[in-house]
Structures are given as structure tokens and as C-alpha cells.
N, C-alpha and C positions, 0 to 999 in steps of 0.2 A: 653753449655756456653751461657750466656745471651748476646744478641746482639741488636743493633739498626740498622734498615734497612731503608735507605733513598732512596727516589725516587722523580722525578718531575723536575729535573733541565733540562736545555737546552739552546738553542739559541733563542732570541726574539728581536724584534725591539724596539727601544725607544718608550715608551708609552704603551707597551704591558703588559701582565700579565702571571704569572706562579704560580702554587701552589706546594709547597714542602710538602712531607709527611715523617714522621719518625715513623716507627712501632717498637714495642717491643714485638714481638710475643711470646717470651718465658717467659715473666714476668707473675707472678701470678697476677690476676686482682686486688686483694686487695692491693698488694704492689705497683702496678702501679698507683693506685688511690692516693697514698701518695707521688708521685713524683712531683718535680718541673722540668719542661722541659724548654729548651731554644734553640734558634738558634744563632749561631755565624757565622761569615764569615771572610775569609782571602783573600785579594787581593794580587797579586804578589808584593813582596817587602814591604808589610805592615804587622803589627802585627794582630793577630786574634782579632776581636772585637765582643762584644755582640750586637746582633741585637734586640732580643726580648726575654722575658721569660714569663712564665705563672705559677702561683703558684697552690698549691693544691686547693685553694679556687676559682681559676679562675681569679684572678687578673692578668692583663697583663701590661707589661712595655716595652717601646720601646726606642731605641736610637733616638735622635732628627731627624736624617737625614731620617728616614723611617716613622715617625709619619704621620698618615692620608693616608699612602700609603700601609702599610703592616698590616696584621692582623694575630696574633697567636691564635690558638685554640687547644683544646685538647678533644679528644673523648675517655673517659675512657673505654667504652664498647669495642671499637676497639683497645685499647691500642696504640693509635696513636696521634701524635701531627702534626699540620699543620702550614704552613706559606703561607698565601695568599699574593702575591706580585702584586700590581697594579701600573700603571703609572711608570714602570721601567725606570731607567736612566742608561746611560753607567757606571756611578760611582757605580752602584750596582753590577757590574761584579765582581765575586769572587767565591771561593769554599765555599759552605754553609755546616755547620756542625750542627747536632743536639746534644744536651747534656742533660743528665738525671742525677739527683741527688735525693737522698731520705734520710730520717732520720737514716737509718741503715748504712750509709757510702758508699753506692753505687754511683759510679761516672762513667758514661759511655759516650763515644763519638761515633757518627756515622761515617761512612766511608768517608763522604763528597760527595757533588754533585755539579757539575759545573753549574753556572749560567752566561751566557754571554749575555750582552745587547748591541746590535749593533746600532750605529747611522746612 
């Protein structure tokens, strides 16, 4: 069964940094290369929101609230997408989910990883 495996969440103080990883170890490399990857987050009592995505061509898009603080990147050889989060704020506290989609109709969610930013 194809899965996405997330890691890297945790507790950090305001202004700190974390890097989230999302690996797709069972994907065939050629099909992983054709994926668009994204990170979403969901805070308690709020809807899930798109944080950032990265296309097959490497173009990245961000929600305004994280621009200039977060960076999404993709390593096709490792079949992994990353979210580098700097200058974290308490309002970044949420469960972060990675998401994968490709031209063949595959849509997968990761299991979620908790990020807590303490003031």
C-alpha cells in the first residue's frame, strides 16, 4: 500500500525553526517525479488550510501568512518533500499534513504531525 510518512513536528519556542519531512518510500521514482506535493495544516476548531505547494517543475506557492518564513522543497531522488519553517509564531500551531497528487488520479494524505509553538 502506498503511504506518505511524515516526521519532524514538535514543540518549539516563538522564533524557532522546525523542518518537516514527508517521504513516499513505496512510490516508483518515475511516478514520484510527476507528483505535485503540498503541505496543509489544521488548527483546533479551524478548517484545514493549504500552507504551500510545489509543482513538478519546482514552482512553489505559499499562503500569505507564511511567505518569507517557510520554504517547501522536493528531493525526487529521496522521494521526499520538506517544509522548512523559520521564525515560527504561536499562530503556526497546528497539525501539519502532507498531500500528494499526480496526473494518474492518485491523491494521498500523510498521517499528520503536530507542530506547537509556545510563546
